[in-house]
N, CA and C atoms as a LAMMPS dump frame, in Angstrom:
ITEM: TIMESTEP
0
ITEM: NUMBER OF ATOMS
354
ITEM: BOX BOUNDS ff ff ff
-5.0000000000000000e+02 5.0000000000000000e+02
-5.0000000000000000e+02 5.0000000000000000e+02
-5.0000000000000000e+02 5.0000000000000000e+02
ITEM: ATOMS id mol type element x y z
1 1 1 N 81.533 182.796 -61.078
2 1 2 C 82.719 182.023 -60.706
3 1 3 C 83.886 182.525 -61.552
4 2 1 N 85.009 182.781 -60.888
5 2 2 C 86.209 183.218 -61.602
6 2 3 C 87.4 182.398 -61.151
7 3 1 N 88.276 182.087 -62.098
8 3 2 C 89.481 181.326 -61.812
9 3 3 C 90.674 182.109 -62.348
10 4 1 N 91.721 182.188 -61.568
11 4 2 C 92.923 182.901 -61.952
12 4 3 C 94.103 181.951 -61.841
13 5 1 N 94.584 181.497 -62.996
14 5 2 C 95.726 180.578 -63.017
15 5 3 C 97.026 181.366 -63.075
16 6 1 N 98.039 180.828 -62.428
17 6 2 C 99.347 181.472 -62.438
18 6 3 C 100.432 180.437 -62.211
19 7 1 N 101.672 180.84 -62.422
20 7 2 C 102.805 179.983 -62.118
21 7 3 C 103.526 179.414 -63.314
22 8 1 N 103.002 179.616 -64.507
23 8 2 C 103.679 179.105 -65.675
24 8 3 C 105 179.802 -65.922
25 9 1 N 105.756 179.244 -66.847
26 9 2 C 107.038 179.851 -67.187
27 9 3 C 107.883 178.938 -68.028
28 10 1 N 109.165 179.243 -68.08
29 10 2 C 110.131 178.46 -68.844
30 10 3 C 110.976 177.655 -67.871
31 11 1 N 111.072 176.36 -68.116
32 11 2 C 111.836 175.486 -67.242
33 11 3 C 112.585 174.47 -68.095
34 12 1 N 113.72 174.02 -67.619
35 12 2 C 114.485 173.007 -68.349
36 12 3 C 113.906 171.617 -68.114
37 13 1 N 114.117 170.761 -69.06
38 13 2 C 113.67 169.373 -68.921
39 13 3 C 114.264 168.769 -67.648
40 14 1 N 113.419 168.027 -66.947
41 14 2 C 113.835 167.455 -65.68
42 14 3 C 113.523 168.321 -64.475
43 15 1 N 113.147 169.548 -64.728
44 15 2 C 112.861 170.484 -63.652
45 15 3 C 111.444 170.348 -63.124
46 16 1 N 111.12 171.223 -62.164
47 16 2 C 109.819 171.207 -61.508
48 16 3 C 109.199 172.591 -61.522
49 17 1 N 107.904 172.604 -61.441
50 17 2 C 107.171 173.87 -61.4
51 17 3 C 105.815 173.606 -60.78
52 18 1 N 105.274 174.631 -60.121
53 18 2 C 103.956 174.5 -59.515
54 18 3 C 103.023 175.554 -60.078
55 19 1 N 101.849 175.132 -60.487
56 19 2 C 100.813 176.047 -60.957
57 19 3 C 99.786 176.247 -59.856
58 20 1 N 99.213 177.44 -59.828
59 20 2 C 98.166 177.76 -58.854
60 20 3 C 96.92 178.233 -59.584
61 21 1 N 95.787 177.961 -58.99
62 21 2 C 94.518 178.426 -59.545
63 21 3 C 93.667 178.946 -58.388
64 22 1 N 93.585 180.253 -58.281
65 22 2 C 92.785 180.888 -57.242
66 22 3 C 91.349 181.036 -57.737
67 23 1 N 90.408 180.6 -56.917
68 23 2 C 89.008 180.549 -57.334
69 23 3 C 88.172 181.484 -56.47
70 24 1 N 87.245 182.175 -57.071
71 24 2 C 86.282 182.996 -56.336
72 24 3 C 84.887 182.705 -56.867
73 25 1 N 83.896 182.878 -56.014
74 25 2 C 82.514 182.658 -56.419
75 25 3 C 81.979 181.276 -56.116
76 26 1 N 82.844 180.371 -55.732
77 26 2 C 82.441 179.036 -55.306
78 26 3 C 83.58 178.469 -54.479
79 27 1 N 83.293 177.449 -53.703
80 27 2 C 84.332 176.843 -52.88
81 27 3 C 84.895 175.604 -53.574
82 28 1 N 86.21 175.544 -53.657
83 28 2 C 86.846 174.456 -54.394
84 28 3 C 86.507 173.1 -53.793
85 29 1 N 86.28 173.047 -52.489
86 29 2 C 86.063 171.756 -51.84
87 29 3 C 84.725 171.13 -52.246
88 30 1 N 83.823 171.907 -52.806
89 30 2 C 82.514 171.394 -53.192
90 30 3 C 82.436 171.02 -54.672
91 31 1 N 83.518 171.208 -55.398
92 31 2 C 83.5 171.024 -56.848
93 31 3 C 84.556 170.035 -57.326
94 32 1 N 84.367 169.532 -58.536
95 32 2 C 85.422 168.797 -59.223
96 32 3 C 86.369 169.85 -59.788
97 33 1 N 87.603 169.795 -59.351
98 33 2 C 88.604 170.744 -59.813
99 33 3 C 89.603 170.012 -60.696
100 34 1 N 89.973 170.622 -61.797
101 34 2 C 90.87 169.932 -62.719
102 34 3 C 91.802 170.897 -63.429
103 35 1 N 92.879 170.315 -63.919
104 35 2 C 93.831 171.005 -64.782
105 35 3 C 93.788 170.345 -66.149
106 36 1 N 93.844 171.167 -67.16
107 36 2 C 93.859 170.718 -68.542
108 36 3 C 94.996 171.435 -69.256
109 37 1 N 95.388 170.909 -70.395
110 37 2 C 96.426 171.587 -71.165
111 37 3 C 96.125 171.484 -72.649
112 38 1 N 96.657 172.452 -73.366
113 38 2 C 96.475 172.478 -74.808
114 38 3 C 97.767 172.932 -75.461
115 39 1 N 98.35 172.026 -76.232
116 39 2 C 99.548 172.348 -76.995
117 39 3 C 99.133 172.835 -78.379
118 40 1 N 99.986 173.599 -79.046
119 40 2 C 99.634 174.103 -80.381
120 40 3 C 99.261 172.974 -81.323
121 41 1 N 98.113 173.123 -81.982
122 41 2 C 97.66 172.124 -82.935
123 41 3 C 96.96 170.931 -82.314
124 42 1 N 96.891 170.919 -80.991
125 42 2 C 96.26 169.785 -80.303
126 42 3 C 94.973 170.216 -79.614
127 43 1 N 94.153 169.232 -79.315
128 43 2 C 92.955 169.504 -78.534
129 43 3 C 93.318 169.663 -77.062
130 44 1 N 92.476 170.367 -76.357
131 44 2 C 92.673 170.492 -74.926
132 44 3 C 92.432 169.133 -74.285
133 45 1 N 93.315 168.757 -73.355
134 45 2 C 93.197 167.457 -72.718
135 45 3 C 93.225 167.594 -71.202
136 46 1 N 92.549 166.652 -70.553
137 46 2 C 92.555 166.607 -69.105
138 46 3 C 93.9 166.092 -68.609
139 47 1 N 94.466 166.778 -67.623
140 47 2 C 95.738 166.37 -67.037
141 47 3 C 95.515 165.712 -65.682
142 48 1 N 94.746 166.369 -64.827
143 48 2 C 94.532 165.867 -63.473
144 48 3 C 93.235 166.443 -62.926
145 49 1 N 92.616 165.671 -62.045
146 49 2 C 91.354 166.102 -61.452
147 49 3 C 91.295 165.647 -60.002
148 50 1 N 90.623 166.454 -59.182
149 50 2 C 90.388 166.086 -57.792
150 50 3 C 88.904 166.265 -57.531
151 51 1 N 88.297 165.257 -56.914
152 51 2 C 86.858 165.278 -56.688
153 51 3 C 86.553 166.051 -55.412
154 52 1 N 85.262 166.38 -55.201
155 52 2 C 84.904 167.155 -54.015
156 52 3 C 85.209 166.424 -52.705
157 53 1 N 85.316 167.198 -51.644
158 53 2 C 85.432 166.62 -50.312
159 53 3 C 84.16 165.852 -49.965
160 54 1 N 84.172 164.862 -49.128
161 54 2 C 85.346 164.397 -48.4
162 54 3 C 86.195 163.375 -49.175
163 55 1 N 85.723 162.93 -50.32
164 55 2 C 86.435 161.879 -51.031
165 55 3 C 87.782 162.372 -51.554
166 56 1 N 87.776 163.529 -52.223
167 56 2 C 88.996 164.12 -52.769
168 56 3 C 89.826 163.107 -53.548
169 57 1 N 89.168 162.35 -54.385
170 57 2 C 89.876 161.365 -55.21
171 57 3 C 90.589 162.085 -56.352
172 58 1 N 91.827 161.659 -56.586
173 58 2 C 92.614 162.27 -57.666
174 58 3 C 92.778 161.297 -58.82
175 59 1 N 92.719 161.821 -60.024
176 59 2 C 92.963 161.031 -61.219
177 59 3 C 93.902 161.798 -62.133
178 60 1 N 94.678 161.057 -62.921
179 60 2 C 95.685 161.655 -63.787
180 60 3 C 95.678 160.971 -65.141
181 61 1 N 96.009 161.739 -66.165
182 61 2 C 96.246 161.123 -67.447
183 61 3 C 97.534 160.319 -67.368
184 62 1 N 97.627 159.272 -68.15
185 62 2 C 98.771 158.357 -68.043
186 62 3 C 100.095 159.076 -68.233
187 63 1 N 100.131 160.093 -69.083
188 63 2 C 101.376 160.786 -69.398
189 63 3 C 102.02 161.44 -68.19
190 64 1 N 101.214 161.775 -67.18
191 64 2 C 101.758 162.545 -66.067
192 64 3 C 101.752 161.773 -64.751
193 65 1 N 101.249 160.576 -64.751
194 65 2 C 101.198 159.788 -63.514
195 65 3 C 102.603 159.621 -62.946
196 66 1 N 102.708 159.854 -61.661
197 66 2 C 103.997 159.744 -60.996
198 66 3 C 104.849 160.992 -61.101
199 67 1 N 104.449 161.945 -61.948
200 67 2 C 105.226 163.187 -62.112
201 67 3 C 104.452 164.418 -61.63
202 68 1 N 103.146 164.401 -61.78
203 68 2 C 102.316 165.555 -61.404
204 68 3 C 101.454 165.196 -60.202
205 69 1 N 101.158 166.204 -59.398
206 69 2 C 100.281 166.027 -58.249
207 69 3 C 99.3 167.191 -58.184
208 70 1 N 98.021 166.882 -58.135
209 70 2 C 97.002 167.913 -57.965
210 70 3 C 96.6 167.946 -56.494
211 71 1 N 96.401 169.151 -55.988
212 71 2 C 95.988 169.303 -54.596
213 71 3 C 95.193 170.592 -54.468
214 72 1 N 94.586 170.768 -53.312
215 72 2 C 93.877 172.033 -53.087
216 72 3 C 94.019 172.448 -51.633
217 73 1 N 93.974 173.741 -51.438
218 73 2 C 93.993 174.353 -50.114
219 73 3 C 92.634 175.008 -49.928
220 74 1 N 91.779 174.379 -49.141
221 74 2 C 90.418 174.901 -48.979
222 74 3 C 90.412 176.269 -48.303
223 75 1 N 91.348 176.49 -47.408
224 75 2 C 91.417 177.781 -46.733
225 75 3 C 91.732 178.919 -47.681
226 76 1 N 92.579 178.645 -48.666
227 76 2 C 92.942 179.656 -49.662
228 76 3 C 92.055 179.578 -50.898
229 77 1 N 91.177 178.583 -50.925
230 77 2 C 90.301 178.36 -52.075
231 77 3 C 91.103 178.303 -53.376
232 78 1 N 92.156 177.537 -53.325
233 78 2 C 93.113 177.472 -54.435
234 78 3 C 93.451 176.018 -54.752
235 79 1 N 93.63 175.744 -56.015
236 79 2 C 94.025 174.422 -56.484
237 79 3 C 95.429 174.531 -57.068
238 80 1 N 96.215 173.491 -56.866
239 80 2 C 97.608 173.496 -57.312
240 80 3 C 97.878 172.307 -58.224
241 81 1 N 98.868 172.473 -59.07
242 81 2 C 99.385 171.364 -59.857
243 81 3 C 100.898 171.405 -59.723
244 82 1 N 101.422 170.456 -58.968
245 82 2 C 102.864 170.346 -58.803
246 82 3 C 103.387 169.412 -59.881
247 83 1 N 104.304 169.918 -60.679
248 83 2 C 104.8 169.17 -61.826
249 83 3 C 106.284 168.906 -61.651
250 84 1 N 106.675 167.649 -61.784
251 84 2 C 108.069 167.287 -61.651
252 84 3 C 108.552 166.501 -62.85
253 85 1 N 109.882 166.374 -62.95
254 85 2 C 110.501 165.647 -64.067
255 85 3 C 109.879 166.086 -65.398
256 86 1 N 109.827 167.369 -65.59
257 86 2 C 109.151 167.916 -66.766
258 86 3 C 109.851 167.531 -68.055
259 87 1 N 109.044 167.351 -69.083
260 87 2 C 109.532 166.953 -70.397
261 87 3 C 109.118 167.997 -71.433
262 88 1 N 109.848 168.1 -72.53
263 88 2 C 109.455 169.071 -73.568
264 88 3 C 108.018 168.871 -74.037
265 89 1 N 107.547 167.633 -74.032
266 89 2 C 106.175 167.378 -74.479
267 89 3 C 105.118 167.853 -73.492
268 90 1 N 105.541 168.318 -72.318
269 90 2 C 104.604 168.935 -71.379
270 90 3 C 104.324 170.394 -71.74
271 91 1 N 105.057 170.916 -72.688
272 91 2 C 104.858 172.303 -73.107
273 91 3 C 103.435 172.505 -73.618
274 92 1 N 102.747 173.474 -73.036
275 92 2 C 101.349 173.73 -73.388
276 92 3 C 100.852 174.921 -72.573
277 93 1 N 99.654 175.358 -72.913
278 93 2 C 98.939 176.29 -72.046
279 93 3 C 98.106 175.449 -71.094
280 94 1 N 98.241 175.729 -69.82
281 94 2 C 97.548 174.969 -68.795
282 94 3 C 96.357 175.782 -68.271
283 95 1 N 95.224 175.11 -68.189
284 95 2 C 93.981 175.734 -67.751
285 95 3 C 93.434 175.012 -66.527
286 96 1 N 92.89 175.754 -65.589
287 96 2 C 92.165 175.13 -64.494
288 96 3 C 90.671 175.255 -64.762
289 97 1 N 89.93 174.344 -64.152
290 97 2 C 88.496 174.297 -64.423
291 97 3 C 87.731 173.889 -63.189
292 98 1 N 86.557 174.467 -63.038
293 98 2 C 85.576 174.059 -62.04
294 98 3 C 84.467 173.303 -62.755
295 99 1 N 84.094 172.171 -62.209
296 99 2 C 82.916 171.451 -62.7
297 99 3 C 81.993 171.21 -61.524
298 100 1 N 80.796 171.805 -61.62
299 100 2 C 79.809 171.644 -60.559
300 100 3 C 79.367 170.182 -60.499
301 101 1 N 79.282 169.599 -59.307
302 101 2 C 78.963 168.176 -59.192
303 101 3 C 77.528 167.844 -59.573
304 102 1 N 76.578 168.741 -59.456
305 102 2 C 75.185 168.438 -59.744
306 102 3 C 74.761 168.937 -61.124
307 103 1 N 75.024 170.18 -61.434
308 103 2 C 74.588 170.733 -62.716
309 103 3 C 75.533 170.399 -63.854
310 104 1 N 76.783 170.108 -63.508
311 104 2 C 77.767 169.875 -64.556
312 104 3 C 78.285 171.152 -65.192
313 105 1 N 77.89 172.3 -64.672
314 105 2 C 78.352 173.565 -65.228
315 105 3 C 79.867 173.658 -65.152
316 106 1 N 80.452 174.254 -66.199
317 106 2 C 81.904 174.362 -66.299
318 106 3 C 82.34 175.818 -66.273
319 107 1 N 83.451 176.069 -65.586
320 107 2 C 84.052 177.399 -65.539
321 107 3 C 85.553 177.23 -65.747
322 108 1 N 86.117 178.067 -66.61
323 108 2 C 87.532 177.946 -66.98
324 108 3 C 88.319 179.169 -66.559
325 109 1 N 89.575 178.932 -66.22
326 109 2 C 90.503 180.022 -66.023
327 109 3 C 91.087 180.459 -67.352
328 110 1 N 91.941 181.449 -67.321
329 110 2 C 92.449 182.054 -68.55
330 110 3 C 93.649 181.334 -69.137
331 111 1 N 94.251 180.416 -68.431
332 111 2 C 95.386 179.677 -68.961
333 111 3 C 96.718 180.297 -68.577
334 112 1 N 97.703 179.45 -68.379
335 112 2 C 99.058 179.89 -68.098
336 112 3 C 100.021 179.02 -68.903
337 113 1 N 101.018 179.658 -69.513
338 113 2 C 101.906 178.958 -70.448
339 113 3 C 103.049 178.285 -69.707
340 114 1 N 103.259 177.014 -70.021
341 114 2 C 104.437 176.284 -69.567
342 114 3 C 105.255 175.906 -70.783
343 115 1 N 106.527 176.232 -70.744
344 115 2 C 107.445 175.851 -71.807
345 115 3 C 108.602 175.088 -71.183
346 116 1 N 108.818 173.874 -71.668
347 116 2 C 109.903 173.039 -71.165
348 116 3 C 110.945 172.913 -72.264
349 117 1 N 112.151 173.365 -71.978
350 117 2 C 113.225 173.322 -72.964
351 117 3 C 114.045 172.048 -72.783
352 118 1 N 114.535 171.539 -73.893
353 118 2 C 115.311 170.294 -73.836
354 118 3 C 116.779 170.57 -73.612
């Protein structure tokens, strides 16, 4: 299983950005797909998760509720994180992850940097 995250960059506070995570070796619709972030000096934290089809339930950490949206395109086998009203405290390296629903096996992407300037 391989994950390729992209879309990070530098954005001003209040702006929007979308991250993409292209997955190969497994189908995103059958897995728990999530985005995590890690700021310097901090532990990696869960940002958003979407459960396998058909439920596709989404959950978010309180910090991003109402600002971020996780989604997936099964045809492209890609997961997205649409981020709005960005704040400087959102600055971090963002990682996507696959979690197998039965084995619990985890697979991580390489991370993409988001920097939000004030």
